[in-house]
C-alpha angles and dihedrals in degrees: 000000000000121000089217122107100216091174090071097041128096123218132184119209114201111190129139096206105080093201093055091043090054091050092050091049090051091051091048090052089052089053090052107262115141101168100067120158124190138208132176099215142008095270093052088041092057090051090049092049092051091047098045106026095215128203092227140004130217110201137181116220105215110061138125139265092009116018128207096265092052089047092051093047091051092048095047091049093050112127095232121070091213086072105026093056098051109124114247122198117192114223105199150128090223112109097159110142093234091056093045092049093046091050092047091050089053090052099251110186096218151323132244118190119225129270094048132190126216089249093053092046094049092046092052094045091048091050094049097042096043089047 
């Protein structure tokens, strides 16, 4: 059993594919999240993060007009540590070394490969949030 209280945590899901986003939200509800906020790209995701101040962010990489790497760079360069330190987990099928290196250099908190199961998602979120 996890020591995390997902009921009281806020999470932002940034994913341009509405079908995948709905699946992720459903999985997060199974894990125990209730405060789930959604965005369809990095720009909308940044607005959602500023508005909701989440505990963690799940983010796709390949989106338009602002992709996941641009989103992460913007977040990490934010002038307030309350935002710049929020853990970000990339949810992607992209395992190209350039993308992985770029994400690591931007201090990504973790990766989850699509498609994802509820067990994989919970294990990664537990690992990132428990540090």
